[in-house]
N, C-alpha and C positions, 0 to 999 in steps of 0.2 A: 470575162469571156472565156479565159482559159479553164477556169474552174467549172463553168458550165459545160464545156466540151468534155472535160475529164469525167464529170458526173454522168453525162449522157452516154459516153463511151463505156464507162464502167457498168452502168445500168443495162446496156445492150449486151455486154459480155456476160453479165450475170444471168440475164434473161436467156441468152442462148445456152448457157450451161444448164439452166433449169429445164429449158425445153428439150434438150438433149436427154436429161435425166428422166423425163416423162415419156420419152419415145421408147420403142422396143429395142433400140440399139443406137450405137453411135454412128453417125453419118458425117464424115468430114465436110463434104460439099454442102450438105444441108446446114451444118453449123455455121459455115462461112457465109452462106446466103442469109441466115437468120441474123448474124452480126451486122451485115450491111443493111438489111431491111429495118431491123429494130433500132439501129443507130440513127435512123432518120437523116442520113447524110453526114453524120459525125464521123463515120468509119468507112474508109474506102475498102475496096476488095483486097488491095495489097495489105493494108493495115489488118484486115480480118484474117488473112492468111498468116500474118506474123503472130497474131494473138493465138490462133488455133495451133500453130506450130509450137508455141511456148506451152499452151495448156496440155498438148499431147506429151511433150517432153517432161513436163514438171508434175502433171496430175496423172497422166496415163490414159490411154484410150479405153481401158477396161472401166476405170472410174467414170470417165466421161459418159460411158454407155450404161452406167448403173443408175439406179433410182436414188433420189434423195437430194436434199439441197446442199450447196457447198458448205464445207466445214469452215471455221475461221481461218485456218491455214490455207485452204483452197481460195477462200475470198481474198486473202493477201496475194496469192499467186496471180489471181485474176486482175487485181488492182495494179500490180507491178508489170504484168504483161501488157495490160491496156496502156498504162502510162508510157512504157518504153516503145511500144509499137505505134501509138498515136502521136506522141510528142517527140519521138526519136530519142527518148531517155538518154 
């Protein structure tokens, strides 16, 4: 059950990152909404805010607003942030 939650949460966070990368710029509120919606109930709004805070701090808003898929390093940041924020790491 816990692995399924992590997988679903990570997928939602990755998807939100990629959706942001495809948009004309970074929108914090939209990214939070995407995490909650795409998480299918696996991510609460508070958890989404936590994830976005970490991504902004560790990846940066400029990169979040740029085009392109996450690098392996960014994927690691997404996994760590998701794990910490969803499970209280």
